[in-house]
C-alpha positions as a LaTeX table, in Angstrom:
\begin{tabular}{lrrr}
\hline
Residue & $x$ (\AA) & $y$ (\AA) & $z$ (\AA) \\
\hline
Met1 & 23.57 & $-4.98$ & 1.61 \\
Lys2 & 24.34 & $-1.28$ & 1.89 \\
Ala3 & 22.42 & 1.60 & 0.32 \\
Ala4 & 24.81 & 1.80 & $-2.63$ \\
Ala5 & 24.24 & $-1.87$ & $-3.43$ \\
Phe6 & 20.47 & $-1.38$ & $-3.19$ \\
Glu7 & 20.67 & 1.62 & $-5.50$ \\
Asp8 & 22.62 & $-0.44$ & $-8.02$ \\
Leu9 & 20.03 & $-3.23$ & $-7.84$ \\
Leu10 & 17.23 & $-0.73$ & $-8.41$ \\
Arg11 & 19.04 & 0.77 & $-11.42$ \\
Arg12 & 19.47 & $-2.69$ & $-12.93$ \\
Ser13 & 15.75 & $-3.31$ & $-12.30$ \\
Gly14 & 14.74 & $-0.09$ & $-14.07$ \\
Lys15 & 13.90 & 1.62 & $-10.78$ \\
Gly16 & 16.84 & 3.99 & $-10.55$ \\
Asp17 & 14.65 & 7.01 & $-9.78$ \\
Leu18 & 13.40 & 5.57 & $-6.48$ \\
Val19 & 14.83 & 6.86 & $-3.21$ \\
Val20 & 16.37 & 4.21 & $-0.95$ \\
Leu21 & 15.61 & 4.40 & 2.76 \\
Glu22 & 18.34 & 3.67 & 5.29 \\
Asp23 & 17.78 & 0.08 & 6.43 \\
Val24 & 19.36 & $-3.38$ & 6.32 \\
Thr25 & 16.61 & $-4.48$ & 3.91 \\
Leu26 & 15.70 & $-2.96$ & 0.55 \\
Asn27 & 13.03 & $-0.28$ & 0.88 \\
Ala28 & 12.58 & 2.54 & $-1.61$ \\
Glu29 & 9.90 & 5.11 & $-2.36$ \\
Ala30 & 8.98 & 7.17 & $-5.39$ \\
Pro31 & 9.51 & 10.94 & $-5.40$ \\
Val32 & 6.02 & 12.44 & $-5.53$ \\
His33 & 6.54 & 14.01 & $-8.97$ \\
Leu34 & 6.90 & 10.51 & $-10.47$ \\
Leu35 & 3.39 & 9.51 & $-9.36$ \\
Arg36 & 1.51 & 11.36 & $-12.10$ \\
Asp37 & $-0.02$ & 8.34 & $-13.85$ \\
Ala38 & $-3.46$ & 6.89 & $-13.13$ \\
Val39 & $-1.77$ & 3.48 & $-13.33$ \\
Thr40 & 1.66 & 3.67 & $-11.72$ \\
Pro41 & 4.38 & 2.25 & $-13.98$ \\
Ile42 & 6.32 & $-0.60$ & $-12.43$ \\
Asp43 & 9.59 & 1.33 & $-12.63$ \\
Arg44 & 8.04 & 4.04 & $-10.41$ \\
Phe45 & 6.37 & 1.70 & $-7.95$ \\
Phe46 & 7.74 & 1.67 & $-4.40$ \\
Val47 & 9.51 & $-1.37$ & $-2.93$ \\
Arg48 & 8.89 & $-2.62$ & 0.62 \\
Asn49 & 10.66 & $-5.52$ & 2.31 \\
Asn50 & 10.67 & $-6.77$ & 5.90 \\
Gly51 & 13.39 & $-9.32$ & 5.21 \\
Val52 & 16.29 & $-10.28$ & 3.01 \\
Leu53 & 15.34 & $-10.15$ & $-0.66$ \\
Pro54 & 15.08 & $-13.77$ & $-1.84$ \\
Ser55 & 16.51 & $-14.92$ & $-5.16$ \\
Phe56 & 15.38 & $-17.81$ & $-7.34$ \\
Thr57 & 16.71 & $-19.78$ & $-10.27$ \\
Ala58 & 14.60 & $-20.20$ & $-13.37$ \\
Gln59 & 14.08 & $-23.83$ & $-12.40$ \\
Gln60 & 12.86 & $-22.90$ & $-8.92$ \\
Leu61 & 10.34 & $-20.50$ & $-10.40$ \\
Asn62 & 9.21 & $-23.15$ & $-12.87$ \\
Asp63 & 8.74 & $-25.66$ & $-10.04$ \\
Trp64 & 6.99 & $-23.22$ & $-7.71$ \\
Arg65 & 3.98 & $-24.61$ & $-5.82$ \\
Leu66 & 1.27 & $-22.98$ & $-3.75$ \\
Val67 & 0.05 & $-25.16$ & $-0.88$ \\
Ile68 & $-3.38$ & $-24.62$ & 0.67 \\
Asp69 & $-3.93$ & $-26.50$ & 3.91 \\
Gly70 & $-5.11$ & $-26.15$ & 7.50 \\
Glu71 & $-8.83$ & $-25.97$ & 8.24 \\
Val72 & $-9.84$ & $-27.35$ & 4.84 \\
Asp73 & $-11.32$ & $-30.67$ & 3.68 \\
Arg74 & $-9.22$ & $-30.93$ & 0.52 \\
Pro75 & $-5.62$ & $-29.70$ & 0.94 \\
Met76 & $-4.07$ & $-28.72$ & $-2.38$ \\
Ser77 & $-0.67$ & $-28.13$ & $-3.96$ \\
Leu78 & $-0.88$ & $-26.09$ & $-7.16$ \\
Gly79 & 1.65 & $-24.94$ & $-9.72$ \\
Leu80 & 1.17 & $-21.70$ & $-11.61$ \\
Asp81 & $-0.04$ & $-23.54$ & $-14.71$ \\
Asp82 & $-2.60$ & $-25.40$ & $-12.56$ \\
Ile83 & $-3.89$ & $-22.14$ & $-11.18$ \\
Arg84 & $-4.15$ & $-20.52$ & $-14.60$ \\
Ser85 & $-5.96$ & $-23.48$ & $-16.16$ \\
Arg86 & $-8.36$ & $-24.35$ & $-13.33$ \\
Phe87 & $-9.53$ & $-20.93$ & $-12.20$ \\
Glu88 & $-10.89$ & $-17.78$ & $-13.84$ \\
Thr89 & $-8.31$ & $-15.06$ & $-14.47$ \\
Val90 & $-9.39$ & $-11.58$ & $-13.38$ \\
Thr91 & $-7.82$ & $-8.11$ & $-13.18$ \\
Glu92 & $-8.32$ & $-5.61$ & $-10.36$ \\
Glu93 & $-7.02$ & $-2.05$ & $-10.48$ \\
Ala94 & $-6.15$ & $-1.14$ & $-6.92$ \\
Val95 & $-4.04$ & 1.07 & $-4.70$ \\
Leu96 & $-1.20$ & $-0.53$ & $-2.74$ \\
Glu97 & $-0.02$ & 1.62 & 0.17 \\
Cys98 & 2.46 & 0.81 & 2.90 \\
Ala99 & 0.86 & 1.22 & 6.33 \\
Gly100 & 3.83 & 3.41 & 7.27 \\
Asn101 & 3.48 & 5.81 & 4.34 \\
Gly102 & 3.88 & 9.34 & 5.73 \\
Arg103 & 5.40 & 8.09 & 9.00 \\
Arg104 & 8.05 & 10.82 & 9.09 \\
Asn105 & 5.29 & 13.42 & 9.54 \\
Phe106 & 4.28 & 12.21 & 13.01 \\
Thr107 & 5.20 & 14.25 & 16.10 \\
Pro108 & 6.79 & 12.96 & 18.23 \\
Pro109 & 8.63 & 10.64 & 15.82 \\
Thr110 & 7.80 & 6.95 & 15.89 \\
Glu111 & 9.96 & 3.91 & 15.29 \\
Gly112 & 10.06 & 2.33 & 11.85 \\
Leu113 & 11.16 & 3.33 & 8.37 \\
Gln114 & 10.76 & 7.05 & 7.92 \\
Trp115 & 8.68 & 7.00 & 4.76 \\
Gly116 & 7.75 & 10.24 & 3.05 \\
Asp117 & 4.66 & 10.26 & 0.81 \\
Gly118 & 5.91 & 7.91 & $-1.92$ \\
Ala119 & 5.18 & 4.43 & $-0.50$ \\
Ile120 & 2.05 & 4.31 & $-2.63$ \\
Gly121 & 1.01 & 3.27 & $-6.12$ \\
Cys122 & $-1.97$ & 2.10 & $-8.14$ \\
Ala123 & $-1.57$ & $-0.87$ & $-10.46$ \\
Arg124 & $-3.58$ & $-3.39$ & $-12.47$ \\
Trp125 & $-3.20$ & $-6.74$ & $-10.71$ \\
Thr126 & $-4.01$ & $-9.93$ & $-12.60$ \\
Gly127 & $-4.52$ & $-13.35$ & $-11.07$ \\
Val128 & $-7.26$ & $-15.57$ & $-9.67$ \\
Arg129 & $-9.68$ & $-14.92$ & $-6.84$ \\
Leu130 & $-8.41$ & $-16.21$ & $-3.54$ \\
Ala131 & $-12.03$ & $-17.18$ & $-2.81$ \\
Asp132 & $-12.01$ & $-19.62$ & $-5.76$ \\
Leu133 & $-8.87$ & $-21.33$ & $-4.46$ \\
Leu134 & $-10.21$ & $-21.59$ & $-0.93$ \\
Arg135 & $-13.59$ & $-22.91$ & $-1.99$ \\
Ala136 & $-11.87$ & $-25.57$ & $-4.07$ \\
Ala137 & $-10.04$ & $-26.62$ & $-0.91$ \\
Gly138 & $-13.28$ & $-26.72$ & 1.08 \\
Pro139 & $-13.03$ & $-24.45$ & 4.14 \\
Arg140 & $-14.28$ & $-26.08$ & 7.33 \\
Pro141 & $-16.83$ & $-24.27$ & 9.54 \\
Ser142 & $-14.00$ & $-23.64$ & 12.01 \\
Ala143 & $-11.99$ & $-21.56$ & 9.51 \\
Cys144 & $-12.03$ & $-17.83$ & 10.25 \\
Tyr145 & $-8.60$ & $-16.52$ & 9.20 \\
Thr146 & $-5.93$ & $-17.16$ & 6.59 \\
Ala147 & $-2.21$ & $-17.40$ & 7.29 \\
His148 & 0.27 & $-16.61$ & 4.50 \\
Phe149 & 3.80 & $-17.94$ & 4.27 \\
Ser150 & 6.72 & $-16.89$ & 2.08 \\
Cys151 & 10.43 & $-17.61$ & 1.75 \\
Asp152 & 11.90 & $-14.23$ & 2.77 \\
Arg153 & 13.92 & $-14.37$ & 5.98 \\
Asp154 & 14.45 & $-11.99$ & 8.87 \\
Pro155 & 18.02 & $-10.57$ & 8.60 \\
Lys156 & 18.53 & $-10.86$ & 12.38 \\
Ser157 & 17.02 & $-14.24$ & 13.28 \\
Asp158 & 16.86 & $-16.04$ & 9.91 \\
Gly159 & 13.25 & $-16.86$ & 10.82 \\
Pro160 & 10.26 & $-15.78$ & 8.73 \\
Ala161 & 10.41 & $-12.07$ & 7.97 \\
Leu162 & 6.66 & $-11.70$ & 7.58 \\
Ser163 & 3.65 & $-13.99$ & 7.88 \\
Arg164 & 0.44 & $-12.05$ & 7.67 \\
Gly165 & $-3.14$ & $-13.21$ & 7.17 \\
Leu166 & $-6.65$ & $-12.04$ & 6.37 \\
Pro167 & $-10.00$ & $-12.47$ & 8.13 \\
Leu168 & $-12.08$ & $-14.92$ & 6.15 \\
Trp169 & $-14.57$ & $-12.25$ & 5.06 \\
Lys170 & $-11.76$ & $-10.45$ & 3.22 \\
Ala171 & $-10.18$ & $-13.63$ & 1.87 \\
Leu172 & $-13.53$ & $-14.53$ & 0.29 \\
Ser173 & $-14.20$ & $-11.05$ & $-1.14$ \\
Ala174 & $-14.20$ & $-10.87$ & $-4.94$ \\
Glu175 & $-11.43$ & $-8.24$ & $-5.09$ \\
Thr176 & $-8.90$ & $-10.33$ & $-3.12$ \\
Leu177 & $-6.54$ & $-12.13$ & $-5.49$ \\
Val178 & $-3.59$ & $-14.43$ & $-5.76$ \\
Ala179 & $-1.84$ & $-12.38$ & $-8.44$ \\
Phe180 & 0.83 & $-13.38$ & $-10.94$ \\
Ala181 & 0.90 & $-10.24$ & $-13.11$ \\
Met182 & 1.16 & $-6.48$ & $-12.61$ \\
Asn183 & 0.24 & $-3.91$ & $-15.28$ \\
Gly184 & $-0.06$ & $-6.66$ & $-17.86$ \\
Asn185 & 3.38 & $-8.18$ & $-17.22$ \\
Pro186 & 4.48 & $-11.12$ & $-15.06$ \\
Leu187 & 5.32 & $-10.09$ & $-11.53$ \\
Thr188 & 8.95 & $-9.13$ & $-11.09$ \\
Pro189 & 11.02 & $-10.52$ & $-8.20$ \\
Leu190 & 10.91 & $-7.14$ & $-6.45$ \\
His191 & 7.12 & $-7.27$ & $-6.50$ \\
Gly192 & 6.66 & $-10.84$ & $-5.34$ \\
Ala193 & 7.12 & $-13.17$ & $-8.31$ \\
Pro194 & 5.79 & $-15.64$ & $-9.01$ \\
Met195 & 2.67 & $-15.13$ & $-6.83$ \\
Arg196 & 1.47 & $-12.64$ & $-4.25$ \\
Ile197 & $-1.65$ & $-11.71$ & $-2.36$ \\
Val198 & $-3.64$ & $-8.66$ & $-3.50$ \\
Ala199 & $-5.92$ & $-7.38$ & $-0.73$ \\
Pro200 & $-7.37$ & $-4.00$ & $-1.78$ \\
Gly201 & $-8.26$ & $-1.73$ & 1.13 \\
Phe202 & $-5.85$ & $-3.47$ & 3.49 \\
Pro203 & $-2.33$ & $-2.13$ & 4.13 \\
Gly204 & 0.53 & $-3.40$ & 1.97 \\
Ser205 & 1.76 & $-5.75$ & 4.69 \\
Ala206 & $-1.28$ & $-7.96$ & 3.99 \\
Trp207 & $-0.29$ & $-8.26$ & 0.32 \\
Gln208 & 2.17 & $-11.10$ & 0.98 \\
Lys209 & 4.86 & $-11.53$ & $-1.69$ \\
Trp210 & 6.57 & $-14.76$ & $-2.88$ \\
Leu211 & 3.52 & $-16.69$ & $-1.69$ \\
Glu212 & 4.25 & $-20.37$ & $-0.95$ \\
Arg213 & 1.49 & $-21.49$ & 1.40 \\
Ile214 & $-1.93$ & $-20.42$ & 2.61 \\
Thr215 & $-3.16$ & $-22.07$ & 5.80 \\
Leu216 & $-6.72$ & $-21.64$ & 7.02 \\
Arg217 & $-6.88$ & $-21.19$ & 10.77 \\
Asp218 & $-9.54$ & $-21.31$ & 13.47 \\
Arg219 & $-8.22$ & $-18.10$ & 15.08 \\
Glu220 & $-6.61$ & $-14.80$ & 14.15 \\
His221 & $-3.20$ & $-15.55$ & 12.69 \\
Asp222 & $-0.23$ & $-14.96$ & 14.99 \\
Gly223 & 2.67 & $-15.18$ & 12.52 \\
Ala224 & 5.67 & $-12.90$ & 12.12 \\
Lys225 & 4.60 & $-9.22$ & 12.28 \\
Met226 & 0.99 & $-10.12$ & 13.21 \\
Thr227 & 1.13 & $-9.49$ & 16.96 \\
Gly228 & 2.02 & $-6.74$ & 19.47 \\
Tyr229 & 2.13 & $-3.30$ & 17.84 \\
Asp230 & 2.96 & $-4.57$ & 14.35 \\
Tyr231 & 0.50 & $-3.31$ & 11.73 \\
Arg232 & $-2.04$ & $-2.50$ & 14.44 \\
Leu233 & $-3.80$ & 0.66 & 15.55 \\
Pro234 & $-5.04$ & 1.51 & 19.04 \\
Val235 & $-8.72$ & 1.05 & 19.81 \\
Arg236 & $-8.75$ & 4.35 & 21.76 \\
Ser237 & $-7.18$ & 7.77 & 21.37 \\
Leu238 & $-3.61$ & 8.05 & 22.63 \\
Gln239 & $-1.51$ & 10.88 & 23.91 \\
Pro240 & 1.59 & 11.32 & 21.71 \\
Gly241 & 4.30 & 9.07 & 23.08 \\
Glu242 & 1.91 & 6.83 & 25.01 \\
Lys243 & 2.54 & 3.07 & 24.97 \\
Pro244 & $-0.76$ & 1.18 & 25.27 \\
Ala245 & $-1.12$ & $-2.46$ & 26.27 \\
Pro246 & $-0.95$ & $-4.82$ & 23.27 \\
Ser247 & $-4.54$ & $-5.84$ & 24.09 \\
Glu248 & $-5.58$ & $-2.30$ & 23.15 \\
Met249 & $-4.26$ & $-2.71$ & 19.60 \\
Lys250 & $-6.28$ & $-4.02$ & 16.65 \\
Val251 & $-5.12$ & $-5.29$ & 13.25 \\
Ile252 & $-5.41$ & $-2.66$ & 10.50 \\
Glu253 & $-8.18$ & $-3.83$ & 8.18 \\
Asp254 & $-8.94$ & $-0.60$ & 6.34 \\
Met255 & $-6.69$ & 2.19 & 5.12 \\
Pro256 & $-7.89$ & 5.75 & 5.75 \\
Val257 & $-9.11$ & 8.32 & 3.27 \\
Lys258 & $-6.17$ & 10.20 & 1.80 \\
Ser259 & $-4.98$ & 12.40 & $-1.07$ \\
Leu260 & $-1.78$ & 13.53 & $-2.71$ \\
Ile261 & $-0.89$ & 16.49 & $-4.92$ \\
Val262 & 1.64 & 15.41 & $-7.54$ \\
Ser263 & 1.74 & 18.68 & $-9.50$ \\
Pro264 & 2.82 & 21.43 & $-9.11$ \\
Leu265 & 5.87 & 20.79 & $-6.96$ \\
Ala266 & 7.51 & 23.14 & $-4.52$ \\
Thr267 & 10.46 & 23.46 & $-6.91$ \\
Glu268 & 8.41 & 24.65 & $-9.88$ \\
Lys269 & 8.39 & 28.32 & $-10.86$ \\
Leu270 & 4.90 & 29.82 & $-10.84$ \\
Glu271 & 3.92 & 33.27 & $-12.09$ \\
Val272 & 1.29 & 35.77 & $-11.05$ \\
Gly273 & $-1.77$ & 35.62 & $-13.28$ \\
Gln274 & $-0.72$ & 32.39 & $-15.01$ \\
Ala275 & $-3.17$ & 29.51 & $-14.54$ \\
Val276 & $-1.81$ & 26.41 & $-12.82$ \\
Gln277 & $-3.36$ & 22.95 & $-12.90$ \\
Ile278 & $-3.27$ & 21.40 & $-9.43$ \\
His279 & $-3.34$ & 17.66 & $-10.03$ \\
Gly280 & $-3.36$ & 14.67 & $-7.72$ \\
Phe281 & $-5.02$ & 11.47 & $-6.57$ \\
Ala282 & $-7.31$ & 10.46 & $-3.71$ \\
Trp283 & $-8.23$ & 7.04 & $-2.29$ \\
Ser284 & $-10.15$ & 5.59 & 0.64 \\
Gly285 & $-9.70$ & 1.95 & 1.57 \\
His286 & $-13.02$ & 0.08 & 1.38 \\
Thr287 & $-15.22$ & 3.19 & 1.38 \\
Pro288 & $-15.98$ & 5.15 & $-1.81$ \\
Leu289 & $-14.71$ & 8.70 & $-2.09$ \\
Ala290 & $-17.23$ & 11.51 & $-1.77$ \\
Gly291 & $-15.05$ & 14.43 & $-2.84$ \\
Val292 & $-11.75$ & 16.30 & $-2.72$ \\
Asp293 & $-11.31$ & 19.92 & $-1.71$ \\
Val294 & $-8.16$ & 21.95 & $-2.31$ \\
Ser295 & $-6.86$ & 24.96 & $-0.41$ \\
Thr296 & $-4.33$ & 27.36 & $-1.90$ \\
Asn297 & $-3.84$ & 29.37 & 1.30 \\
Gly298 & $-2.85$ & 26.84 & 3.91 \\
Gly299 & $-6.34$ & 25.67 & 4.84 \\
Arg300 & $-8.19$ & 28.97 & 5.33 \\
Asp301 & $-10.38$ & 28.54 & 2.24 \\
Trp302 & $-11.31$ & 25.46 & 0.20 \\
Lys303 & $-12.60$ & 24.79 & $-3.30$ \\
Ala304 & $-14.06$ & 21.56 & $-4.64$ \\
Ala305 & $-11.76$ & 19.80 & $-7.10$ \\
Glu306 & $-12.98$ & 18.06 & $-10.22$ \\
Met307 & $-12.72$ & 14.28 & $-9.93$ \\
Ser308 & $-12.22$ & 11.98 & $-12.92$ \\
Pro309 & $-13.58$ & 8.44 & $-13.14$ \\
Ala310 & $-11.45$ & 5.84 & $-11.36$ \\
Gly311 & $-10.23$ & 2.60 & $-12.88$ \\
Gly312 & $-12.13$ & 0.52 & $-10.34$ \\
Ala313 & $-13.68$ & 0.49 & $-6.88$ \\
Phe314 & $-10.24$ & 0.24 & $-5.22$ \\
Ala315 & $-8.26$ & 2.41 & $-7.63$ \\
Trp316 & $-7.27$ & 5.93 & $-6.74$ \\
Val317 & $-9.29$ & 8.81 & $-8.16$ \\
Pro318 & $-7.62$ & 11.60 & $-10.18$ \\
Phe319 & $-8.56$ & 15.15 & $-9.17$ \\
Arg320 & $-7.79$ & 18.52 & $-10.70$ \\
Leu321 & $-8.28$ & 22.17 & $-9.88$ \\
Ser322 & $-7.32$ & 25.20 & $-11.96$ \\
Trp323 & $-5.77$ & 28.00 & $-9.89$ \\
Thr324 & $-4.49$ & 31.38 & $-10.94$ \\
Pro325 & $-2.05$ & 32.86 & $-8.36$ \\
Pro326 & $-3.38$ & 36.31 & $-7.44$ \\
Ser327 & $-0.10$ & 37.77 & $-6.21$ \\
Ala328 & 3.55 & 37.02 & $-5.68$ \\
Gly329 & 4.74 & 35.26 & $-2.55$ \\
His330 & 4.55 & 31.90 & $-0.80$ \\
Phe331 & 1.37 & 29.82 & $-1.02$ \\
Ile332 & 0.57 & 26.51 & 0.69 \\
Leu333 & $-1.45$ & 24.06 & $-1.40$ \\
Met334 & $-3.39$ & 21.39 & 0.50 \\
Pro335 & $-5.72$ & 18.61 & $-0.72$ \\
Arg336 & $-8.37$ & 17.18 & 1.60 \\
Ala337 & $-10.34$ & 14.07 & 0.67 \\
Arg338 & $-13.51$ & 12.80 & 2.31 \\
Asn339 & $-15.37$ & 9.54 & 1.87 \\
Ala340 & $-18.99$ & 8.41 & 1.72 \\
Arg341 & $-19.08$ & 7.70 & 5.46 \\
Gly342 & $-18.19$ & 11.28 & 6.30 \\
Ala343 & $-14.56$ & 10.67 & 7.25 \\
Ala344 & $-12.19$ & 13.42 & 6.12 \\
Gln345 & $-8.47$ & 13.92 & 6.35 \\
Pro346 & $-7.26$ & 15.81 & 9.42 \\
Ile347 & $-5.97$ & 19.21 & 8.41 \\
Glu348 & $-3.16$ & 19.05 & 10.93 \\
Glu349 & $-1.97$ & 16.03 & 12.95 \\
Ala350 & $-3.39$ & 12.56 & 12.33 \\
Pro351 & $-4.08$ & 10.42 & 15.44 \\
Trp352 & $-0.72$ & 9.39 & 16.86 \\
Asn353 & 0.12 & 5.69 & 17.32 \\
Pro354 & 3.28 & 3.89 & 18.47 \\
Lys355 & 4.35 & 2.57 & 15.05 \\
Gly356 & 3.36 & 5.59 & 13.00 \\
Tyr357 & 0.78 & 3.84 & 10.82 \\
Ala358 & $-2.03$ & 5.24 & 8.65 \\
Asn359 & $-0.92$ & 8.87 & 8.65 \\
Asn360 & $-3.49$ & 10.65 & 6.51 \\
Gln361 & $-2.99$ & 14.27 & 7.56 \\
Cys362 & $-3.38$ & 16.76 & 4.74 \\
Gln363 & $-0.33$ & 17.16 & 2.58 \\
Lys364 & 1.19 & 20.65 & 2.39 \\
Val365 & 2.96 & 21.84 & $-0.75$ \\
Glu366 & 4.58 & 25.25 & $-0.40$ \\
Val367 & 5.04 & 27.01 & $-3.72$ \\
Leu368 & 6.68 & 30.30 & $-4.60$ \\
Val369 & 4.93 & 32.62 & $-7.03$ \\
Ala370 & 7.21 & 35.15 & $-8.76$ \\
\hline
\end{tabular}
């Protein structure tokens, strides 16, 4: 499909305000000004695909089964009704961020979709704990990793487009779900209906959509987009442009501390002496946030922002700072989040890596005060 066809599909899906990226698969991000809600509406939630978007008939969805096999004592095949009736339903509010969010800000440029800042959202995910499903299947002592399988296909090879997995510690964590609803509504096809993985703190690639099978393995999974440089970061610092050996790359298991100003925008008209509310969100993988500071002069001075309560341990945290422009001219607004382990966003360049993942450099919003 071409960009025009993707745009038409998004309009028909209520997502006409998203911006389509140039690619053979459907990928679209939200303009930053649309991300003003503590819980991101589905129509403003970004779309990420590694393969051809699958389509299903109503009968296929009704007959959908989730198979759990591999290093288990009791392999299972479960329909959605089985899952709902046998296991406790829970809801987790959590940030979903593409590992490549902010990729276009790396210098030198890296390969991959050139995401801006809008491959991010925070939703309420409803489903059952993956741990409950796995324990019902009886993991063997040899099990150490999950492998996830879906029906989307690679547009070039017609093989699997994506087959990610989770270390067993994460698969058994209480926040990790097999979800069937998003923001109180059944998952839509664009977001993985009828079932998907929810793995808060991990990059979006680990949140497998259109989930058909979970296999427990006795080793780190080596499925499509699990090896080489895919969704991995180097274990040492690199010089920009350097190509390390694949053995020096490690699977991303935690997204970095990060923040985003959603208001005001560079296009808004600000006036001298008129108070402005700088508003945004901050998040930090598995580690709690410690604070957010905001600069209104390009990083020379910083003030602590007021943080509001989050919707959960893995939800993003709203922050706000009142600022009165002291004079006319150009001002650069920058948020900088830090977490409880002392990690803070780099003011300038984030550590470079070959695929442009996990870019958490401070955002810069240049505004004009009249």
